[in-house]
PDBQT receptor file of N, H, CA, C and O in Angstrom, charges set to zero:
ATOM      1  N   MET A   1      -0.878  20.249  10.598  1.00  0.00    +0.000 N 
ATOM      2  CA  MET A   1      -1.674  19.283   9.861  1.00  0.00    +0.000 C 
ATOM      3  C   MET A   1      -2.038  19.917   8.528  1.00  0.00    +0.000 C 
ATOM      4  O   MET A   1      -2.433  21.082   8.475  1.00  0.00    +0.000 OA
ATOM      5  N   SER A   2      -1.907  19.166   7.475  1.00  0.00    +0.000 N 
ATOM      6  H   SER A   2      -1.586  18.220   7.518  1.00  0.00    +0.000 HD
ATOM      7  CA  SER A   2      -2.234  19.711   6.167  1.00  0.00    +0.000 C 
ATOM      8  C   SER A   2      -3.750  19.740   5.964  1.00  0.00    +0.000 C 
ATOM      9  O   SER A   2      -4.493  19.001   6.610  1.00  0.00    +0.000 OA
ATOM     10  N   ASP A   3      -4.179  20.590   5.074  1.00  0.00    +0.000 N 
ATOM     11  H   ASP A   3      -3.575  21.190   4.550  1.00  0.00    +0.000 HD
ATOM     12  CA  ASP A   3      -5.608  20.760   4.832  1.00  0.00    +0.000 C 
ATOM     13  C   ASP A   3      -6.259  19.529   4.206  1.00  0.00    +0.000 C 
ATOM     14  O   ASP A   3      -7.464  19.322   4.348  1.00  0.00    +0.000 OA
ATOM     15  N   ASN A   4      -5.467  18.720   3.521  1.00  0.00    +0.000 N 
ATOM     16  H   ASN A   4      -4.488  18.888   3.406  1.00  0.00    +0.000 HD
ATOM     17  CA  ASN A   4      -6.059  17.556   2.849  1.00  0.00    +0.000 C 
ATOM     18  C   ASN A   4      -6.112  16.322   3.748  1.00  0.00    +0.000 C 
ATOM     19  O   ASN A   4      -6.619  15.283   3.326  1.00  0.00    +0.000 OA
ATOM     20  N   HIS A   5      -5.605  16.410   4.967  1.00  0.00    +0.000 N 
ATOM     21  H   HIS A   5      -5.193  17.255   5.311  1.00  0.00    +0.000 HD
ATOM     22  CA  HIS A   5      -5.652  15.320   5.951  1.00  0.00    +0.000 C 
ATOM     23  C   HIS A   5      -5.065  14.017   5.414  1.00  0.00    +0.000 C 
ATOM     24  O   HIS A   5      -5.528  12.932   5.764  1.00  0.00    +0.000 OA
ATOM     25  N   GLY A   6      -4.054  14.127   4.572  1.00  0.00    +0.000 N 
ATOM     26  H   GLY A   6      -3.677  15.008   4.288  1.00  0.00    +0.000 HD
ATOM     27  CA  GLY A   6      -3.385  12.934   4.050  1.00  0.00    +0.000 C 
ATOM     28  C   GLY A   6      -4.051  12.308   2.849  1.00  0.00    +0.000 C 
ATOM     29  O   GLY A   6      -3.612  11.258   2.382  1.00  0.00    +0.000 OA
ATOM     30  N   ASN A   7      -5.091  12.919   2.342  1.00  0.00    +0.000 N 
ATOM     31  H   ASN A   7      -5.447  13.773   2.722  1.00  0.00    +0.000 HD
ATOM     32  CA  ASN A   7      -5.776  12.388   1.157  1.00  0.00    +0.000 C 
ATOM     33  C   ASN A   7      -5.001  12.785  -0.092  1.00  0.00    +0.000 C 
ATOM     34  O   ASN A   7      -5.390  13.703  -0.813  1.00  0.00    +0.000 OA
ATOM     35  N   THR A   8      -3.911  12.090  -0.333  1.00  0.00    +0.000 N 
ATOM     36  H   THR A   8      -3.595  11.344   0.253  1.00  0.00    +0.000 HD
ATOM     37  CA  THR A   8      -3.052  12.383  -1.470  1.00  0.00    +0.000 C 
ATOM     38  C   THR A   8      -2.961  11.152  -2.366  1.00  0.00    +0.000 C 
ATOM     39  O   THR A   8      -3.235  10.038  -1.919  1.00  0.00    +0.000 OA
ATOM     40  N   PRO A   9      -2.581  11.346  -3.622  1.00  0.00    +0.000 N 
ATOM     41  CA  PRO A   9      -2.408  10.184  -4.497  1.00  0.00    +0.000 C 
ATOM     42  C   PRO A   9      -1.388   9.182  -3.950  1.00  0.00    +0.000 C 
ATOM     43  O   PRO A   9      -1.568   7.974  -4.103  1.00  0.00    +0.000 OA
ATOM     44  N   ALA A  10      -0.327   9.672  -3.318  1.00  0.00    +0.000 N 
ATOM     45  H   ALA A  10      -0.181  10.653  -3.194  1.00  0.00    +0.000 HD
ATOM     46  CA  ALA A  10       0.682   8.762  -2.758  1.00  0.00    +0.000 C 
ATOM     47  C   ALA A  10       0.077   7.902  -1.655  1.00  0.00    +0.000 C 
ATOM     48  O   ALA A  10       0.294   6.690  -1.622  1.00  0.00    +0.000 OA
ATOM     49  N   ALA A  11      -0.674   8.517  -0.761  1.00  0.00    +0.000 N 
ATOM     50  H   ALA A  11      -0.851   9.501  -0.788  1.00  0.00    +0.000 HD
ATOM     51  CA  ALA A  11      -1.272   7.772   0.351  1.00  0.00    +0.000 C 
ATOM     52  C   ALA A  11      -2.316   6.780  -0.146  1.00  0.00    +0.000 C 
ATOM     53  O   ALA A  11      -2.339   5.629   0.288  1.00  0.00    +0.000 OA
ATOM     54  N   TRP A  12      -3.175   7.223  -1.050  1.00  0.00    +0.000 N 
ATOM     55  H   TRP A  12      -3.157   8.159  -1.402  1.00  0.00    +0.000 HD
ATOM     56  CA  TRP A  12      -4.220   6.330  -1.543  1.00  0.00    +0.000 C 
ATOM     57  C   TRP A  12      -3.635   5.151  -2.315  1.00  0.00    +0.000 C 
ATOM     58  O   TRP A  12      -4.120   4.026  -2.192  1.00  0.00    +0.000 OA
ATOM     59  N   THR A  13      -2.605   5.401  -3.104  1.00  0.00    +0.000 N 
ATOM     60  H   THR A  13      -2.212   6.315  -3.204  1.00  0.00    +0.000 HD
ATOM     61  CA  THR A  13      -1.977   4.314  -3.851  1.00  0.00    +0.000 C 
ATOM     62  C   THR A  13      -1.363   3.289  -2.905  1.00  0.00    +0.000 C 
ATOM     63  O   THR A  13      -1.516   2.084  -3.102  1.00  0.00    +0.000 OA
ATOM     64  N   ALA A  14      -0.666   3.777  -1.875  1.00  0.00    +0.000 N 
ATOM     65  H   ALA A  14      -0.542   4.756  -1.716  1.00  0.00    +0.000 HD
ATOM     66  CA  ALA A  14      -0.055   2.866  -0.901  1.00  0.00    +0.000 C 
ATOM     67  C   ALA A  14      -1.119   2.054  -0.167  1.00  0.00    +0.000 C 
ATOM     68  O   ALA A  14      -0.944   0.854   0.049  1.00  0.00    +0.000 OA
ATOM     69  N   VAL A  15      -2.203   2.692   0.211  1.00  0.00    +0.000 N 
ATOM     70  H   VAL A  15      -2.345   3.666   0.036  1.00  0.00    +0.000 HD
ATOM     71  CA  VAL A  15      -3.269   1.990   0.934  1.00  0.00    +0.000 C 
ATOM     72  C   VAL A  15      -3.935   0.942   0.047  1.00  0.00    +0.000 C 
ATOM     73  O   VAL A  15      -4.231  -0.160   0.508  1.00  0.00    +0.000 OA
ATOM     74  N   ILE A  16      -4.170   1.270  -1.202  1.00  0.00    +0.000 N 
ATOM     75  H   ILE A  16      -3.930   2.165  -1.577  1.00  0.00    +0.000 HD
ATOM     76  CA  ILE A  16      -4.809   0.316  -2.116  1.00  0.00    +0.000 C 
ATOM     77  C   ILE A  16      -3.911  -0.905  -2.340  1.00  0.00    +0.000 C 
ATOM     78  O   ILE A  16      -4.396  -2.036  -2.362  1.00  0.00    +0.000 OA
ATOM     79  N   ILE A  17      -2.603  -0.676  -2.506  1.00  0.00    +0.000 N 
ATOM     80  H   ILE A  17      -2.210   0.243  -2.488  1.00  0.00    +0.000 HD
ATOM     81  CA  ILE A  17      -1.682  -1.800  -2.693  1.00  0.00    +0.000 C 
ATOM     82  C   ILE A  17      -1.624  -2.655  -1.432  1.00  0.00    +0.000 C 
ATOM     83  O   ILE A  17      -1.638  -3.883  -1.515  1.00  0.00    +0.000 OA
ATOM     84  N   ALA A  18      -1.558  -2.011  -0.258  1.00  0.00    +0.000 N 
ATOM     85  H   ALA A  18      -1.547  -1.013  -0.190  1.00  0.00    +0.000 HD
ATOM     86  CA  ALA A  18      -1.517  -2.759   1.003  1.00  0.00    +0.000 C 
ATOM     87  C   ALA A  18      -2.807  -3.550   1.206  1.00  0.00    +0.000 C 
ATOM     88  O   ALA A  18      -2.768  -4.705   1.631  1.00  0.00    +0.000 OA
ATOM     89  N   LEU A  19      -3.944  -2.934   0.906  1.00  0.00    +0.000 N 
ATOM     90  H   LEU A  19      -3.975  -1.996   0.561  1.00  0.00    +0.000 HD
ATOM     91  CA  LEU A  19      -5.220  -3.631   1.037  1.00  0.00    +0.000 C 
ATOM     92  C   LEU A  19      -5.279  -4.837   0.100  1.00  0.00    +0.000 C 
ATOM     93  O   LEU A  19      -5.745  -5.909   0.487  1.00  0.00    +0.000 OA
ATOM     94  N   ALA A  20      -4.807  -4.657  -1.125  1.00  0.00    +0.000 N 
ATOM     95  H   ALA A  20      -4.429  -3.787  -1.439  1.00  0.00    +0.000 HD
ATOM     96  CA  ALA A  20      -4.770  -5.780  -2.066  1.00  0.00    +0.000 C 
ATOM     97  C   ALA A  20      -3.876  -6.894  -1.532  1.00  0.00    +0.000 C 
ATOM     98  O   ALA A  20      -4.186  -8.075  -1.692  1.00  0.00    +0.000 OA
ATOM     99  N   GLY A  21      -2.767  -6.519  -0.900  1.00  0.00    +0.000 N 
ATOM    100  H   GLY A  21      -2.515  -5.560  -0.770  1.00  0.00    +0.000 HD
ATOM    101  CA  GLY A  21      -1.876  -7.518  -0.318  1.00  0.00    +0.000 C 
ATOM    102  C   GLY A  21      -2.545  -8.317   0.780  1.00  0.00    +0.000 C 
ATOM    103  O   GLY A  21      -2.403  -9.539   0.840  1.00  0.00    +0.000 OA
ATOM    104  N   PHE A  22      -3.284  -7.625   1.661  1.00  0.00    +0.000 N 
ATOM    105  H   PHE A  22      -3.399  -6.633   1.612  1.00  0.00    +0.000 HD
ATOM    106  CA  PHE A  22      -3.980  -8.330   2.733  1.00  0.00    +0.000 C 
ATOM    107  C   PHE A  22      -5.085  -9.230   2.183  1.00  0.00    +0.000 C 
ATOM    108  O   PHE A  22      -5.301 -10.330   2.691  1.00  0.00    +0.000 OA
ATOM    109  N   VAL A  23      -5.778  -8.770   1.159  1.00  0.00    +0.000 N 
ATOM    110  H   VAL A  23      -5.603  -7.876   0.747  1.00  0.00    +0.000 HD
ATOM    111  CA  VAL A  23      -6.839  -9.591   0.557  1.00  0.00    +0.000 C 
ATOM    112  C   VAL A  23      -6.235 -10.829  -0.112  1.00  0.00    +0.000 C 
ATOM    113  O   VAL A  23      -6.724 -11.942   0.078  1.00  0.00    +0.000 OA
ATOM    114  N   VAL A  24      -5.180 -10.631  -0.889  1.00  0.00    +0.000 N 
ATOM    115  H   VAL A  24      -4.783  -9.726  -1.043  1.00  0.00    +0.000 HD
ATOM    116  CA  VAL A  24      -4.529 -11.763  -1.558  1.00  0.00    +0.000 C 
ATOM    117  C   VAL A  24      -3.977 -12.740  -0.524  1.00  0.00    +0.000 C 
ATOM    118  O   VAL A  24      -4.132 -13.952  -0.667  1.00  0.00    +0.000 OA
ATOM    119  N   GLY A  25      -3.332 -12.214   0.517  1.00  0.00    +0.000 N 
ATOM    120  H   GLY A  25      -3.205 -11.228   0.634  1.00  0.00    +0.000 HD
ATOM    121  CA  GLY A  25      -2.806 -13.083   1.567  1.00  0.00    +0.000 C 
ATOM    122  C   GLY A  25      -3.898 -13.851   2.282  1.00  0.00    +0.000 C 
ATOM    123  O   GLY A  25      -3.735 -15.032   2.587  1.00  0.00    +0.000 OA
ATOM    124  N   GLY A  26      -5.014 -13.186   2.550  1.00  0.00    +0.000 N 
ATOM    125  H   GLY A  26      -5.147 -12.226   2.302  1.00  0.00    +0.000 HD
ATOM    126  CA  GLY A  26      -6.139 -13.855   3.201  1.00  0.00    +0.000 C 
ATOM    127  C   GLY A  26      -6.747 -14.939   2.340  1.00  0.00    +0.000 C 
ATOM    128  O   GLY A  26      -7.100 -16.011   2.831  1.00  0.00    +0.000 OA
ATOM    129  N   ILE A  27      -6.869 -14.658   1.058  1.00  0.00    +0.000 N 
ATOM    130  H   ILE A  27      -6.582 -13.787   0.659  1.00  0.00    +0.000 HD
ATOM    131  CA  ILE A  27      -7.386 -15.677   0.141  1.00  0.00    +0.000 C 
ATOM    132  C   ILE A  27      -6.421 -16.855   0.075  1.00  0.00    +0.000 C 
ATOM    133  O   ILE A  27      -6.843 -18.011   0.037  1.00  0.00    +0.000 OA
ATOM    134  N   GLY A  28      -5.126 -16.556   0.061  1.00  0.00    +0.000 N 
ATOM    135  H   GLY A  28      -4.783 -15.617   0.091  1.00  0.00    +0.000 HD
ATOM    136  CA  GLY A  28      -4.134 -17.628   0.052  1.00  0.00    +0.000 C 
ATOM    137  C   GLY A  28      -4.244 -18.528   1.268  1.00  0.00    +0.000 C 
ATOM    138  O   GLY A  28      -4.070 -19.742   1.163  1.00  0.00    +0.000 OA
ATOM    139  N   LEU A  29      -4.535 -17.938   2.428  1.00  0.00    +0.000 N 
ATOM    140  H   LEU A  29      -4.677 -16.952   2.513  1.00  0.00    +0.000 HD
ATOM    141  CA  LEU A  29      -4.718 -18.746   3.633  1.00  0.00    +0.000 C 
ATOM    142  C   LEU A  29      -5.994 -19.578   3.558  1.00  0.00    +0.000 C 
ATOM    143  O   LEU A  29      -6.011 -20.738   3.970  1.00  0.00    +0.000 OA
ATOM    144  N   MET A  30      -7.060 -18.981   3.030  1.00  0.00    +0.000 N 
ATOM    145  H   MET A  30      -7.046 -18.039   2.695  1.00  0.00    +0.000 HD
ATOM    146  CA  MET A  30      -8.335 -19.703   2.975  1.00  0.00    +0.000 C 
ATOM    147  C   MET A  30      -8.295 -20.889   2.021  1.00  0.00    +0.000 C 
ATOM    148  O   MET A  30      -8.896 -21.927   2.297  1.00  0.00    +0.000 OA
ATOM    149  N   VAL A  31      -7.592 -20.742   0.902  1.00  0.00    +0.000 N 
ATOM    150  H   VAL A  31      -7.103 -19.899   0.679  1.00  0.00    +0.000 HD
ATOM    151  CA  VAL A  31      -7.533 -21.842  -0.063  1.00  0.00    +0.000 C 
ATOM    152  C   VAL A  31      -6.299 -22.712   0.156  1.00  0.00    +0.000 C 
ATOM    153  O   VAL A  31      -6.018 -23.612  -0.635  1.00  0.00    +0.000 OA
ATOM    154  N   ASP A  32      -5.566 -22.440   1.231  1.00  0.00    +0.000 N 
ATOM    155  H   ASP A  32      -5.794 -21.709   1.874  1.00  0.00    +0.000 HD
ATOM    156  CA  ASP A  32      -4.386 -23.214   1.615  1.00  0.00    +0.000 C 
ATOM    157  C   ASP A  32      -3.342 -23.234   0.505  1.00  0.00    +0.000 C 
ATOM    158  O   ASP A  32      -2.828 -24.287   0.129  1.00  0.00    +0.000 OA
ATOM    159  N   SER A  33      -3.041 -22.034  -0.013  1.00  0.00    +0.000 N 
ATOM    160  H   SER A  33      -3.459 -21.178   0.293  1.00  0.00    +0.000 HD
ATOM    161  CA  SER A  33      -2.022 -21.886  -1.050  1.00  0.00    +0.000 C 
ATOM    162  C   SER A  33      -0.937 -20.951  -0.526  1.00  0.00    +0.000 C 
ATOM    163  O   SER A  33      -1.115 -19.733  -0.494  1.00  0.00    +0.000 OA
ATOM    164  N   TRP A  34       0.183 -21.530  -0.120  1.00  0.00    +0.000 N 
ATOM    165  H   TRP A  34       0.328 -22.519  -0.146  1.00  0.00    +0.000 HD
ATOM    166  CA  TRP A  34       1.256 -20.720   0.455  1.00  0.00    +0.000 C 
ATOM    167  C   TRP A  34       1.889 -19.761  -0.545  1.00  0.00    +0.000 C 
ATOM    168  O   TRP A  34       2.234 -18.647  -0.151  1.00  0.00    +0.000 OA
ATOM    169  N   PRO A  35       2.062 -20.122  -1.813  1.00  0.00    +0.000 N 
ATOM    170  CA  PRO A  35       2.613 -19.131  -2.747  1.00  0.00    +0.000 C 
ATOM    171  C   PRO A  35       1.725 -17.887  -2.873  1.00  0.00    +0.000 C 
ATOM    172  O   PRO A  35       2.233 -16.768  -2.937  1.00  0.00    +0.000 OA
ATOM    173  N   VAL A  36       0.414 -18.077  -2.908  1.00  0.00    +0.000 N 
ATOM    174  H   VAL A  36       0.001 -18.986  -2.857  1.00  0.00    +0.000 HD
ATOM    175  CA  VAL A  36      -0.503 -16.934  -2.984  1.00  0.00    +0.000 C 
ATOM    176  C   VAL A  36      -0.398 -16.107  -1.711  1.00  0.00    +0.000 C 
ATOM    177  O   VAL A  36      -0.405 -14.878  -1.772  1.00  0.00    +0.000 OA
ATOM    178  N   PHE A  37      -0.300 -16.759  -0.569  1.00  0.00    +0.000 N 
ATOM    179  H   PHE A  37      -0.294 -17.757  -0.519  1.00  0.00    +0.000 HD
ATOM    180  CA  PHE A  37      -0.137 -16.045   0.701  1.00  0.00    +0.000 C 
ATOM    181  C   PHE A  37       1.121 -15.187   0.680  1.00  0.00    +0.000 C 
ATOM    182  O   PHE A  37       1.081 -14.021   1.073  1.00  0.00    +0.000 OA
ATOM    183  N   TRP A  38       2.239 -15.752   0.224  1.00  0.00    +0.000 N 
ATOM    184  H   TRP A  38       2.271 -16.699  -0.096  1.00  0.00    +0.000 HD
ATOM    185  CA  TRP A  38       3.492 -15.001   0.235  1.00  0.00    +0.000 C 
ATOM    186  C   TRP A  38       3.498 -13.872  -0.789  1.00  0.00    +0.000 C 
ATOM    187  O   TRP A  38       4.186 -12.871  -0.587  1.00  0.00    +0.000 OA
ATOM    188  N   VAL A  39       2.759 -14.006  -1.869  1.00  0.00    +0.000 N 
ATOM    189  H   VAL A  39       2.200 -14.819  -2.033  1.00  0.00    +0.000 HD
ATOM    190  CA  VAL A  39       2.598 -12.871  -2.792  1.00  0.00    +0.000 C 
ATOM    191  C   VAL A  39       1.890 -11.734  -2.071  1.00  0.00    +0.000 C 
ATOM    192  O   VAL A  39       2.274 -10.573  -2.208  1.00  0.00    +0.000 OA
ATOM    193  N   GLY A  40       0.865 -12.061  -1.309  1.00  0.00    +0.000 N 
ATOM    194  H   GLY A  40       0.553 -13.005  -1.197  1.00  0.00    +0.000 HD
ATOM    195  CA  GLY A  40       0.169 -11.046  -0.524  1.00  0.00    +0.000 C 
ATOM    196  C   GLY A  40       1.071 -10.399   0.500  1.00  0.00    +0.000 C 
ATOM    197  O   GLY A  40       1.022  -9.184   0.691  1.00  0.00    +0.000 OA
ATOM    198  N   VAL A  41       1.899 -11.195   1.165  1.00  0.00    +0.000 N 
ATOM    199  H   VAL A  41       1.940 -12.182   1.009  1.00  0.00    +0.000 HD
ATOM    200  CA  VAL A  41       2.840 -10.650   2.152  1.00  0.00    +0.000 C 
ATOM    201  C   VAL A  41       3.851  -9.730   1.470  1.00  0.00    +0.000 C 
ATOM    202  O   VAL A  41       4.230  -8.704   2.034  1.00  0.00    +0.000 OA
ATOM    203  N   ALA A  42       4.284 -10.083   0.277  1.00  0.00    +0.000 N 
ATOM    204  H   ALA A  42       3.976 -10.916  -0.181  1.00  0.00    +0.000 HD
ATOM    205  CA  ALA A  42       5.264  -9.270  -0.443  1.00  0.00    +0.000 C 
ATOM    206  C   ALA A  42       4.697  -7.919  -0.854  1.00  0.00    +0.000 C 
ATOM    207  O   ALA A  42       5.455  -6.968  -1.041  1.00  0.00    +0.000 OA
ATOM    208  N   LEU A  43       3.390  -7.815  -0.997  1.00  0.00    +0.000 N 
ATOM    209  H   LEU A  43       2.774  -8.588  -0.845  1.00  0.00    +0.000 HD
ATOM    210  CA  LEU A  43       2.792  -6.546  -1.410  1.00  0.00    +0.000 C 
ATOM    211  C   LEU A  43       2.846  -5.485  -0.311  1.00  0.00    +0.000 C 
ATOM    212  O   LEU A  43       2.803  -4.294  -0.620  1.00  0.00    +0.000 OA
ATOM    213  N   ALA A  44       2.937  -5.875   0.948  1.00  0.00    +0.000 N 
ATOM    214  H   ALA A  44       2.972  -6.843   1.199  1.00  0.00    +0.000 HD
ATOM    215  CA  ALA A  44       2.963  -4.894   2.042  1.00  0.00    +0.000 C 
ATOM    216  C   ALA A  44       4.195  -3.992   1.976  1.00  0.00    +0.000 C 
ATOM    217  O   ALA A  44       4.031  -2.772   1.988  1.00  0.00    +0.000 OA
ATOM    218  N   PRO A  45       5.420  -4.521   1.907  1.00  0.00    +0.000 N 
ATOM    219  CA  PRO A  45       6.564  -3.609   1.793  1.00  0.00    +0.000 C 
ATOM    220  C   PRO A  45       6.603  -2.875   0.459  1.00  0.00    +0.000 C 
ATOM    221  O   PRO A  45       7.135  -1.768   0.376  1.00  0.00    +0.000 OA
ATOM    222  N   ILE A  46       6.043  -3.480  -0.583  1.00  0.00    +0.000 N 
ATOM    223  H   ILE A  46       5.611  -4.380  -0.516  1.00  0.00    +0.000 HD
ATOM    224  CA  ILE A  46       5.964  -2.780  -1.867  1.00  0.00    +0.000 C 
ATOM    225  C   ILE A  46       5.087  -1.545  -1.724  1.00  0.00    +0.000 C 
ATOM    226  O   ILE A  46       5.392  -0.498  -2.294  1.00  0.00    +0.000 OA
ATOM    227  N   ALA A  47       4.002  -1.657  -0.970  1.00  0.00    +0.000 N 
ATOM    228  H   ALA A  47       3.754  -2.507  -0.507  1.00  0.00    +0.000 HD
ATOM    229  CA  ALA A  47       3.117  -0.508  -0.741  1.00  0.00    +0.000 C 
ATOM    230  C   ALA A  47       3.853   0.615  -0.031  1.00  0.00    +0.000 C 
ATOM    231  O   ALA A  47       3.673   1.785  -0.367  1.00  0.00    +0.000 OA
ATOM    232  N   VAL A  48       4.675   0.272   0.943  1.00  0.00    +0.000 N 
ATOM    233  H   VAL A  48       4.821  -0.679   1.216  1.00  0.00    +0.000 HD
ATOM    234  CA  VAL A  48       5.439   1.291   1.669  1.00  0.00    +0.000 C 
ATOM    235  C   VAL A  48       6.407   2.002   0.727  1.00  0.00    +0.000 C 
ATOM    236  O   VAL A  48       6.512   3.228   0.748  1.00  0.00    +0.000 OA
ATOM    237  N   VAL A  49       7.107   1.237  -0.090  1.00  0.00    +0.000 N 
ATOM    238  H   VAL A  49       7.022   0.241  -0.107  1.00  0.00    +0.000 HD
ATOM    239  CA  VAL A  49       8.076   1.821  -1.018  1.00  0.00    +0.000 C 
ATOM    240  C   VAL A  49       7.374   2.702  -2.045  1.00  0.00    +0.000 C 
ATOM    241  O   VAL A  49       7.839   3.806  -2.330  1.00  0.00    +0.000 OA
ATOM    242  N   VAL A  50       6.268   2.232  -2.602  1.00  0.00    +0.000 N 
ATOM    243  H   VAL A  50       5.890   1.336  -2.371  1.00  0.00    +0.000 HD
ATOM    244  CA  VAL A  50       5.530   3.015  -3.599  1.00  0.00    +0.000 C 
ATOM    245  C   VAL A  50       5.015   4.317  -2.982  1.00  0.00    +0.000 C 
ATOM    246  O   VAL A  50       5.111   5.375  -3.604  1.00  0.00    +0.000 OA
ATOM    247  N   GLY A  51       4.477   4.248  -1.779  1.00  0.00    +0.000 N 
ATOM    248  H   GLY A  51       4.399   3.388  -1.274  1.00  0.00    +0.000 HD
ATOM    249  CA  GLY A  51       4.006   5.459  -1.108  1.00  0.00    +0.000 C 
ATOM    250  C   GLY A  51       5.120   6.450  -0.868  1.00  0.00    +0.000 C 
ATOM    251  O   GLY A  51       4.938   7.651  -1.066  1.00  0.00    +0.000 OA
ATOM    252  N   TYR A  52       6.276   5.961  -0.441  1.00  0.00    +0.000 N 
ATOM    253  H   TYR A  52       6.424   4.986  -0.279  1.00  0.00    +0.000 HD
ATOM    254  CA  TYR A  52       7.418   6.842  -0.195  1.00  0.00    +0.000 C 
ATOM    255  C   TYR A  52       7.903   7.487  -1.493  1.00  0.00    +0.000 C 
ATOM    256  O   TYR A  52       8.134   8.695  -1.547  1.00  0.00    +0.000 OA
ATOM    257  N   VAL A  53       8.055   6.672  -2.534  1.00  0.00    +0.000 N 
ATOM    258  H   VAL A  53       7.868   5.691  -2.490  1.00  0.00    +0.000 HD
ATOM    259  CA  VAL A  53       8.551   7.193  -3.812  1.00  0.00    +0.000 C 
ATOM    260  C   VAL A  53       7.575   8.216  -4.389  1.00  0.00    +0.000 C 
ATOM    261  O   VAL A  53       7.998   9.276  -4.851  1.00  0.00    +0.000 OA
ATOM    262  N   LEU A  54       6.288   7.916  -4.371  1.00  0.00    +0.000 N 
ATOM    263  H   LEU A  54       5.945   7.055  -3.996  1.00  0.00    +0.000 HD
ATOM    264  CA  LEU A  54       5.310   8.876  -4.890  1.00  0.00    +0.000 C 
ATOM    265  C   LEU A  54       5.306  10.158  -4.064  1.00  0.00    +0.000 C 
ATOM    266  O   LEU A  54       5.137  11.247  -4.613  1.00  0.00    +0.000 OA
ATOM    267  N   GLY A  55       5.489  10.039  -2.764  1.00  0.00    +0.000 N 
ATOM    268  H   GLY A  55       5.626   9.154  -2.319  1.00  0.00    +0.000 HD
ATOM    269  CA  GLY A  55       5.577  11.226  -1.924  1.00  0.00    +0.000 C 
ATOM    270  C   GLY A  55       6.771  12.084  -2.281  1.00  0.00    +0.000 C 
ATOM    271  O   GLY A  55       6.671  13.310  -2.323  1.00  0.00    +0.000 OA
ATOM    272  N   ARG A  56       7.903  11.445  -2.540  1.00  0.00    +0.000 N 
ATOM    273  H   ARG A  56       7.984  10.449  -2.506  1.00  0.00    +0.000 HD
ATOM    274  CA  ARG A  56       9.110  12.183  -2.921  1.00  0.00    +0.000 C 
ATOM    275  C   ARG A  56       8.980  12.794  -4.316  1.00  0.00    +0.000 C 
ATOM    276  O   ARG A  56       9.618  13.804  -4.612  1.00  0.00    +0.000 OA
ATOM    277  N   LEU A  57       8.165  12.192  -5.166  1.00  0.00    +0.000 N 
ATOM    278  H   LEU A  57       7.647  11.371  -4.926  1.00  0.00    +0.000 HD
ATOM    279  CA  LEU A  57       7.963  12.727  -6.512  1.00  0.00    +0.000 C 
ATOM    280  C   LEU A  57       6.973  13.890  -6.541  1.00  0.00    +0.000 C 
ATOM    281  O   LEU A  57       6.725  14.470  -7.598  1.00  0.00    +0.000 OA
ATOM    282  N   GLY A  58       6.411  14.228  -5.390  1.00  0.00    +0.000 N 
ATOM    283  H   GLY A  58       6.612  13.757  -4.531  1.00  0.00    +0.000 HD
ATOM    284  CA  GLY A  58       5.511  15.368  -5.322  1.00  0.00    +0.000 C 
ATOM    285  C   GLY A  58       4.044  15.027  -5.257  1.00  0.00    +0.000 C 
ATOM    286  O   GLY A  58       3.202  15.922  -5.334  1.00  0.00    +0.000 OA
ATOM    287  N   PHE A  59       3.711  13.759  -5.117  1.00  0.00    +0.000 N 
ATOM    288  H   PHE A  59       4.394  13.032  -5.054  1.00  0.00    +0.000 HD
ATOM    289  CA  PHE A  59       2.312  13.363  -5.043  1.00  0.00    +0.000 C 
ATOM    290  C   PHE A  59       1.804  13.240  -3.615  1.00  0.00    +0.000 C 
ATOM    291  O   PHE A  59       0.662  12.837  -3.395  1.00  0.00    +0.000 OA
ATOM    292  N   GLY A  60       2.638  13.584  -2.645  1.00  0.00    +0.000 N 
ATOM    293  H   GLY A  60       3.566  13.911  -2.824  1.00  0.00    +0.000 HD
ATOM    294  CA  GLY A  60       2.246  13.527  -1.244  1.00  0.00    +0.000 C 
ATOM    295  C   GLY A  60       1.866  14.904  -0.728  1.00  0.00    +0.000 C 
ATOM    296  O   GLY A  60       1.804  15.872  -1.485  1.00  0.00    +0.000 OA
ATOM    297  N   ALA A  61       1.612  14.976   0.574  1.00  0.00    +0.000 N 
ATOM    298  H   ALA A  61       1.663  14.190   1.189  1.00  0.00    +0.000 HD
ATOM    299  CA  ALA A  61       1.263  16.251   1.200  1.00  0.00    +0.000 C 
ATOM    300  C   ALA A  61       2.509  17.122   1.302  1.00  0.00    +0.000 C 
ATOM    301  O   ALA A  61       3.614  16.624   1.514  1.00  0.00    +0.000 OA
ATOM    302  N   THR A  62       2.316  18.412   1.150  1.00  0.00    +0.000 N 
ATOM    303  H   THR A  62       1.418  18.816   0.977  1.00  0.00    +0.000 HD
ATOM    304  CA  THR A  62       3.424  19.354   1.276  1.00  0.00    +0.000 C 
ATOM    305  C   THR A  62       3.400  19.994   2.652  1.00  0.00    +0.000 C 
ATOM    306  O   THR A  62       2.340  20.146   3.259  1.00  0.00    +0.000 OA
ATOM    307  N   ALA A  63       4.565  20.366   3.135  1.00  0.00    +0.000 N 
ATOM    308  H   ALA A  63       5.427  20.244   2.642  1.00  0.00    +0.000 HD
ATOM    309  CA  ALA A  63       4.668  21.035   4.438  1.00  0.00    +0.000 C 
ATOM    310  C   ALA A  63       4.221  22.486   4.305  1.00  0.00    +0.000 C 
ATOM    311  O   ALA A  63       4.360  23.101   3.247  1.00  0.00    +0.000 OA
ATOM    312  N   HIS A  64       3.691  23.014   5.383  1.00  0.00    +0.000 N 
ATOM    313  H   HIS A  64       3.578  22.515   6.243  1.00  0.00    +0.000 HD
ATOM    314  CA  HIS A  64       3.242  24.413   5.356  1.00  0.00    +0.000 C 
ATOM    315  C   HIS A  64       4.399  25.331   5.568  1.00  0.00    +0.000 C 
ATOM    316  O   HIS A  64       4.227  26.550   5.578  1.00  0.00    +0.000 OA
TER     317      HIS A  64
């Protein structure tokens, strides 16, 4: 286990994007707007890709 317990810029960026996606999707459901909902759904895989890319660029946790 790394000393930072996953608190890296890559992880935080991915979590913030995913959280924004869930919030946007939830708002889309509440106001009955399917395009807004699907924008929120699209943010989830984008968060995964951004987290992976940032991790590969050196912004993630390093192995011991």
